DOFI-455608 format. One record per residue (C-alpha): residue in three letters; z negated, x negated, y negated. Coordinates in pm, whole numbers, plus 32768, in hexadecimal, padded with zeros to 4 digits. Layout:
BEGIN
ALAZXY;...
# end
This chain:
BEGIN
MET800080008000;TRP805B7F777EAC;PRO7FED7E867E1F;PHE7F647DF87F63;SER80A67E158029;ARG820B7DC87FCB;ARG83507E32805F;ALA84B27DDC8018;PRO85497EAF7F04;GLU86507FAA7F66;VAL87AB7F6D7EE2;ALA881780A57E2A;GLU897E810F7E1B;ARG8A1A80DD7CC7;ILE8A69821F7C10;GLU8B6682027AFA;PRO8AF382A979B8;THR8BBB83CC7933;ILE8BF783BE77BD;GLN8C9484DC7700;ALA8DCF84877645;THR8D87844F74D5;LEU8E3D83AB73B7;GLU8D1682BC7389;ASN8D55820274D2;PRO8EB3816874D9;ASN8E7F80F57642;VAL8E7A825976C3;PRO8FD882E876EF;ILE90218434764C;ASN912F851076D9;GLN920F85EF7608;GLU9147872B7640;SER8FF6868D75E5;LEU908885F074AC;ALA9118873E7441;ILE8FC687E5746D;ILE8F1386D773A3;ILE900B86CF7284;GLY90B9881F727E;GLY8FCE89047339;GLY90A9891E746C;PRO91C38A0E74B8;THR917E8B7D74EE;MET92258C5F75EB;ALA92FD8CE974D2;GLY936C8B8C746A;PRO92D48B2A7317;HIS91C68A217309;VAL90828AAC7279;ASN8F4989F87202;GLU8E468A3B70F6;ARG8F2889C06FDE;SER90748A527050;SER8FD68BA67094;LEU8FC58BE16F1C;ARG91428BF86F1C;ASN91138D506FB1;VAL90ED8E526E9D;ASP8FEC8F206F60;VAL8F0D8DF36FA6;PHE8F248D806E3D;ARG8EC98EDA6DBD;CYS8DA18F066EAB;VAL8D168DB06E52;SER8D4A8DE36CDD;ILE8CA08F3B6CE6;LEU8B6A8EC16D9F;SER8B528D7F6CD7;GLY8B818E316B8C;ILE8A7E8F3F6BD5;VAL89708E456C3B;ALA89C08D596B1C;SER89AB8E726A1C;LEU88408EC06A7B;ASP87328E0A69B5;LEU86568D216A83;ASN84F78D3469ED;ILE83A28C9E6A32;TYR82738D846A38;HIS80FF8D326A23;LEU80368E006B1B;GLN7EF38E8D6A8A;PRO7DE98F7F6B0D;ALA7E6690906A24;GLY7FD390546A79;ARG80CA8F496A16;GLU816C8ECD68D8;LEU82A58E0C6886;ALA82568C96687C;THR834F8C226777;GLY82748AF76727;HIS82868A606883;ARG833689106896;VAL842B898169A2;PHE84868AC868F2;PRO85A58A3B681C;PHE863E898A694B;LEU864B8ACA6A1B;HIS86988BBA6900;ASP87788AF66812;ALA880389AA6891;PRO87A688ED69D0;ASN883987A46951;ASP88F9870B6830;PHE8A55877168A8;MET8A2988D5692E;THR89AC8A2568B7;ALA88C88AFB698B;PHE89E78BEC69CB;SER8ACD8AD86A4B;TRP89BB8A486B27;LYS895E8B966BC6;GLU8ACD8BE66BF8;LEU8AFF8A976CA4;VAL89CF8AD66D81;MET8A678C1B6DFF;LEU8BC08B7F6E2C;HIS8B338A6F6F0D;CYS8A5F8B656FD3;LEU8B7B8C5D7007;LEU8C7F8B5E7077;TRP8BBE8A39710C;GLY8A7B8AEE7163;ASN899C89F670A6;HIS894D89856F46;TYR889C88446EE4;SER880D87E66D8F;VAL873F86AD6D54;ILE85FE86E16C8B;GLU85EE85DF6B74;TYR84A185586AF2;ASP8435848569C9;ASN8346835F69D4;ALA821E845169CD;ALA829C85046B07;ARG82FB863B6A40;VAL843287076A8E;VAL854786C36994;GLY8671876F6A39;PHE874187B96B6D;VAL888487096BCE;PRO896887BC6CCA;LEU8A0C87006DE7;LEU8B44874E6EAF;PRO8AEE87ED6FFF;TRP8BB886F570CB;GLN8AFF85D0702B;VAL89AA863770B4;GLU89308635721C;PRO87D186BA7265;PHE87158627738C;ARG85BD863C7429;ARG84F385017469;ASP842584BD759F;ASN82E6851E74E6;GLY83788672748F;THR83BF8633731D;ILE8512868F728D;ALA85E685A971B7;TYR874885A87132;LYS884D8498714E;VAL8926849B7018;ARG8A7583E7702C;LEU8ADE83516EE1;ASP8C07827F6E77;ASP8B3781416E7C;GLY8A7B818A6FBC;SER897F82837043;GLU882082E26FD7;ILE86FF8398707F;VAL866284B36FB4;GLU8518854A7020;SER84F886BF7056;GLU840F86F76F2D;ASP8516865D6E47;MET8636873A6EB7;LEU868088A96E78;HIS872D891A6FB7;ILE879F8A846FD1;PRO882C8AC0712F;GLY88E08BF471A6;ILE88BA8C9172FB;GLY889E8B8C740F;PHE88148B3B7565;ASP870A8A2F7521;GLY868F8A7F73C2;LEU86FD89257354;ARG8866896472F8;GLY89278AA172B4;LEU8A6D8B007358;SER8BB58AFB729E;VAL8C368C607291;ILE8D9A8BE17284;SER8D7F8B0373B9;ALA8C9E8BED7480;VAL8D428D42745E;GLY8E3E8D4D7341;ARG8F468C4B739A;GLN90228D297474;ALA900E8E58738D;ILE90608D85725C;GLY91798CD27315;THR92128E207374;SER92038E97720D;LEU92A58D567190;ALA93B68D757297;MET94048EDA722B;GLU94128E6F70BE;GLU95038D597117;PHE95D48E4671EC;THR95ED8F4170D1;ALA96448E376FD1;ARG97528D9B70AA;LEU97DA8EF27100;HIS98148F3F6F90;SER98908DDF6F44;ASN997D8D9A7063;GLY99A68EE37118;VAL9AD58FC4710A;LYS9A9491397104;PRO9BE891E770F2;SER9C09935E7111;GLY9D18932A721A;ILE9E02923472C1;GLY9F7B923772DB;LYS9FD591AD7436;ALAA12D9110746F;LYSA1EC918275A4;GLUA2A8903C75C6;GLYA2168EDF75DF;ILEA1B98E2674A3;SERA2698CE17456;PROA1A58BB473D4;SERA2298BEB7275;SERA1BF8D587280;PHEA0698CFA7302;ASNA0378BFE71E8;ARGA0A98D0170EE;MET9FB48DFD717E;ARG9E968D037170;GLN9EE58CB57007;GLN9EED8E296FC7;PHE9D938E477064;GLU9D008D396F89;ASN9D9A8DAC6E44;PHE9D868F256E58;TYR9C938F946F66;SER9B6E8E9E6F7D;GLY9A318ED76EB7;SER996790046E51;SER9A4B905A6D2D;ASN9B6C90A06E20;ALA9AA4916F6F19;GLY9B5092AF6F83;LYS9CB792466F42;THR9DC5928C7042;LEU9E4F916170FE;TRP9FC991517130;VALA08E904F71F1;ASPA1FC9031725A;SERA2F4914B7286;GLYA2D9923973A7;THRA1679282737C;GLUA08993A173E5;TRP9F41941E734B;GLN9DEC93EC73EC;ALA9CAE9464733E;VAL9B80937E732E;GLN9A1D94037332;MET98D0935972F0;SER983992CB742D;PRO96E4934774A2;VAL965791E7746F;ASP96B791EE72FF;ALA9632934F72DA;GLU94DC92E47363;THR94BE91B17283;LEU940D9270716E;ALA931793117261;SER92D491C07303;ARG9285912271B4;ARG9195923D7165;TYR90E3920172AE;SER90D0908C7262;THR903590D7710E;ALA8F2F91BA71AB;GLN8EDD90B072AF;ILE8EA78FA171A9;CYS8DD2908D70D9;ASN8D0290D1720F;ILE8CCA8F5C7244;PHE8C3F8F2A70E5;GLY8B8F907B70CF;VAL8C5590F36FA0;PRO8CC492626F82;ALA8E3C927D6FA3;MET8E4E935C6E6F;LEU8DEE922E6D97;LEU8F3891946E08;ASN8FF292D36DA4;GLU9010933A6F11;ASN8F88949D6F03;ALA909E95706F96;ASP8FC2960470A8;MET8E7896276FF1;THR8DDC96EE6EDA;ALA8DAB96196DA5;TRP8D25971C6CB0;GLY8BCE979A6C4D;ALA8AB497736D45;GLY8B9A96D36E47;ILE8BD695956D85;GLU8A6A958D6D18;GLN89EF958E6E80;ILE8AEE94876EE5;MET8A7C939F6DCD;LEU890F93DD6E26;GLY8953937A6F8F;PHE8A1292476F14;GLN88E791D96E46;ILE87EE920F6F61;THR88B1917C7084;THR897690626FDD;ILE88F48FFC6E86;ASN877C90146EC1;PRO87758F356FFB;TRP88268E1F6F3E;LEU87348E406E1C;ARG860F8E2A6F0C;ARG869A8CEE6FAC;MET86AE8C3D6E5D;GLU855F8CBE6DDC;ASN84AA8C4A6F16;GLU85398AEB6EFB;PHE84E78ACF6D87;ASN83838B446DBC;ARG834F8A646EED;LYS83CA89266E46;LEU835C89616CDD;PHE822F8A4C6CD2;LEU81828A376E25;GLY80078A496DFB;THR801C8AC76C93;ARG800D8C1E6BF0;TYR81758C076B77;ARG829E8CAB6C1B;ALA84168C9D6BDD;GLU84C98DE96BF7;TYR861B8E796B9B;GLU861A8F986AA5;ARG86A790AB6B7E;GLU86BE91A86A65;GLY881591196A1E;LEU888A91B86B65;ILE883A93176AE9;VAL898493AA6A76;MET895294D5698D;ASP8A02956F6867;ALA895F957B670F;LYS88DF96DF6739;ALA883A96A3688C;LYS87A5955B6811;ALA870F960066DA;GLU867B971C67A8;LEU85E09629689F;TYR85339552679B;SER84C0967E66D0;LYS8413970C6805;LEU837495BB6851;VAL82EA95A266EF;ALA8276970D66E8;ASN81B096E2682B;ALA8103959A67CD;LEU81D594D068C3;MET827B93FE67B5;ARG822293966653;PRO831093FE653B;ASN8357929464E0;GLU83BB924E6647;GLY84B3936D663B;LEU853D92F564EE;LYS856E919C6581;LYS8649922E6696;PHE873792B06589;ASN8725916D64BC;LEU867A9229639F;PRO856F919C62B6;SER83FE91C76306;ALA833992F16285;GLY821292166224;PRO80B1921362B5;ALA80BA938962F5;GLY81DB935563E5;ASP8106927864C6;LYS8028939C652E;LEU80559491664A;TYR8088960065F1;MET8057973C66BA;GLN8136986D66AA;GLY80AF999665E5;ALA8027993D6492;MET80AF97DD64D0;ARG7F5897456498;SER7F1495E26507;LEU7E3395AA6632;ASP7D3A94F5654F;SER7D149623646A;ILE7CE6970C6594;ALA7BD6962A6620;GLU7B27961964CB;ALA7B2F979564A6;GLU7A9797C565FF;ALA798A96C265B5;THR79309771646C;SER790E98C26515;GLY783C9830662B;GLY793E9883672F;GLN78F999FB6706;LYS7A0C9AF366DA;PRO79FA9BC16599;ALA79799D2665BF;PRO7A879E2B65C6;ALA7ABC9EEA6485;PRO7A2FA0526480;PRO7B32A16264AA;GLN7BA8A1F76365;ARG7BA3A371632D;GLU7CDDA41A62C8;PRO7CD3A4AA6165;PRO7CC0A6296154;GLN7E09A6D36129;PRO7E2EA7C05FFD;SER7E2FA9306061;ASP7F5AAA096031;PRO7F0DAB0F5F22;ARG7FECAC035FD8;SER7F1EABF26116;PRO7E26AD12614E;LYS7CBBACC96100;PRO7BBCACE56218;
# end
């Protein structure tokens, strides 16, 4: 038994290591298919190569990404101070201007939040380095490209990030990196929606766009064909081809009748079923891409089979906010609070009131009811309409009725000792004058 006995070591069979093909190791051969996947995203069944960058060439993908990114970026990101009586806006916090106004010297808060959503929607992850000054205070956030960062877990369980730069690589600790991942399997890195589920649908849509464009550019759509009974000589064939190119090719010549040599007969041409189904196929592709990103199809002007008026559109937008927008807001808020305000009484939160879509009349009725029922101060309601303050009186809560402030009601009850005033005695009706024509008793 070791260490008192010794035996000859067993010779283990050599196992060759398997290394995935990457562009970083020139000794590993890369075949044509792997190189296409790394650089161009790989071919789809429909033909076009699709990756996170090239997917934006599709109009439906671009619109879905721009809608989600624009909505999230338009919402104010505030910092609140939690107190026993509630919470208040912490505009004096050091991090407030970086989250609300400008995260760094070269971006606005809108551009940064829009970029965060763009990275999350296409690549499934966003990374921003937290910058500090010499006193270890936060002085900004610098976004990184998703393909430059690789998260990994050390043997001791801590998480770090390997950042590839032009002059080498650098290791960034987890507490110094804002990482917003999308849905994933290990909680460490989010999945790319394009690579995971959207590549084939987007490739099909791009193929149909290319087919339609080439059909109008190079296709010939005559209303009929004149067929020659006798054979066509080479000179006649060349003349017919020149006639095709000059008078029948292109969308401007669609529908013209094609005539060839003498001795011809008429044959009508109808639209093929494949061409007739192109429009329906593109509509299905649009609905599929909208389903991938969780965007209502009516926002892409695809509302032929749905009601888009009155309460119908209101309920659709409400479901869009609950099922799509709010989960993304929660992802970002949780990461901000975990990395910036953990262990404090401060919280970062998006102002979701910007998602409430109302007309001027409904908005005025809502705020008037809130003020009349002591749920909102008048100055708070005036601020929603960008109107000037009403002064100190507008900072009080009012109750419907005589519109007395809660302080005055409390003072009146304290003066009366909390007793209700006695009811007033009933008043007698004044005697009615007698009619002189009535008989006397």
